[in-house]
Residue, then its C-alpha position, 0 to 999 in steps of 0.5 A: q343462388i348466391i345472393v338469396e344465401r348471402e341475403t338471408g342474414t340480418e344485415r342485407l347488401l340488397s334491398n327487396e325494392l333493388l332485387e326486384s327492379i333488377v329482376r325486371f330488366y330480365g328478358g326486356m330491351m334493356q337487359e344488356m345495357m343494366a347488366r353492363y352498368l352493375d358491371e362496370s360500377v361495381n368494377f369501378f367501387v372495387r377499384r376505387q376501394r383498392e386505391w383508397p388506402a395509397s390515397v390517404q396515405q399519399f395525402v398524409e406523407n404530402n400534407p404540410m400539417t404532417a411534417l409539422l407534426r413530425q417536427n413537433l413530436e419530435s422535438w417532444q421525445r427530445v425533451q423528454e429524454a433530456f428530463l429523464a437523462e438528468p441524474r436525479a442527484h442534481r436536481k434541486p430540492a423544491h423550495g421550503k423543503r427540509k431534510r430530517g433533522d433540519k431546523 
């Protein structure tokens, strides 16, 4: 019942062929084995899906390129802060520019 209600939308999770194949196992010698197989497969998939974000985070944290990227970002931030902190009055005017009234 639940599957039928969910599968009436436009984006189907289970194809007709898959559903027909599963239905064929009902009442047969392989029904119990198929039920265990489907149960274990879905449980495995759900566990992996939960573990995925932690695995990605661990990879990023332990990746040597991540440390290099952080160092480069920190260096760039220091350069920007130093540039923005420099008073405008002490900056030299561009070459060839004159103030009004200068000849």
